[in-house]
N, C-alpha and C positions, 0 to 999 in steps of 0.2 A: 504494500500500500504506500509506503514511503516513496518508492521509485515512481509510482504513478503520479504523485503530486509534484515531486521534485522536477521531473522532466518538463512539464508545461511551464513551471516557474522559470527554469533556465532558458527555455525558448522565448518566453515573453521578455526577459531581461535582455537577451541578445537582440531581439527586434527593437526594443527601446533604445539600446545603445547605437544601433545602426541608424535609426531615425535621427537621433541627436547629432551624429556625425554628419549626416546629409544636410541638416539645417545649418550646422556650422560652416560647412563647405560652401553652401549657396550664399550665406551671409558674407563670407570672405570674398566671393566672386563679386557680389554687389558692391562691397567696399572698394574693391579694385576699380570697378567701372566708375564709381563716383569719384575716386581720386583722380582718374584719368580725365574726367569731364572738368573737374575743378582746375586741374593743371592746364587744360586746354581752353579754359574760359577767357575770352577776350572782351575788352571794354573799349568802346568808342564814344567820345564826347563830341557831338555834332559830327564832323567829318574827320576828327583827329583821333587816331588810335592811341591809347595810353597803356603803359605797362603797369600791372597791378600785382602786388604781393597779397594774395588772398589769405585770410585767416583759416585756421583748421578748426572749424566748428560746425554744428548742425545747421546753422543759418546759411552758411556758404554752401554746404552740401545740398540744401533744399533749393537754393538759388541756381546752382549748377544743374539740378534735375529739371528745373523749368527751362533752362537754356538748351538742354539736351533735346527738348521737344521742338526747338526752333529758336531763332533770335528773339530776344525779349527787348522791346522798346519801352523805355520809361521816359515819359514827358515830364521834365523837371521845371520847377518854377523857382525864381529867386526868392530868398527869404532872409530878412534880417541883415542884408549886406555882407554876409559871410558864408552863405551856403546855398545850394540848389537842392530842392526836395521834390520827390516824385513818388507816386503811388505804384507799387509793384503789381497790384492786381489781386493779391491774395496774402494771407498772413503766413509768415515764416516762423519757425521756432526762434525763440529769443532768450537771451541771457543778459539782460541789461545790467550794466554797472556804471557807476558815476565815472565820467571821464572828461578830460579836457582835450578837445580835438585840435588839430593843426591843419593847415592847407594840405590837401591831398588825401586826407582820411575819408574813408567810405564807411558809413554806419547804417544800421537798421534802427529806425525810430518807430515806436508804437507797433512793431511787428509787421507792418505792411508798407512802410515808407522807406525808400532809400534816400540817404542824404550824402552829398559829396561836398566837402568843404573847400573853400578858397580863403578862409579866414579861420578864426578860432572860436570855440564855444565850450561851455561846460554844461553837461546834462547827463542823464542816464541813457546809455545806448548799448547796442550789441555791435561790436566791431565786425566789419565784413572784410576790410582790407585797406591797403594804402597804395596810392598811385606813386610809383617810384621814379618815373622818368621826367617829372615836372617839379620845379621848385615853386615857392610861394608865388613868385611873379608869373610863372607859367600857368599855375592854377587860376590865378586872378584873371589872366588874359582869356582862358578858356571858359570861365564861368560867370564873370561879373558883368557881361554886356547884354543881358536879357536871358529869357528862358531858353533851355537847350533840351535836346533829346539824347539820352544815354542809351546805347545799344549794347547788350550783353549777348555774346554768342559763343557756342562751343565749336572749336575747329574740327 
């Protein structure tokens, strides 16, 4: 009687272990795909491509997933004389922390707004990235002359 009960238990444990391994492997594959999309995500402000060092967080992964479906255009409006703000079109995961931004910083505000700075501000944001190929004067030239469209695309 002991062997009769023990065999089904061993088989059930083996099946559960195999299912857990399959889930881990598919999760790893998804992580690799997401990392590739984030690494390939490009940003253009108006007609000017910019280089971005993207943060390693859930918000950027969700943004990259949107870009994997096709280019994402965000119509930005000037605000406060130091930033451009635009609606992403849906809420992204967020982890807001109090921060002081600088020209070139890209943040998520209120879960569904992307903000690109050409000046400085202090508020609670989720960091998305930083434009690395423009200094403060370059950011001001790109962003301080009226509303712009930011395009995010995966190569």
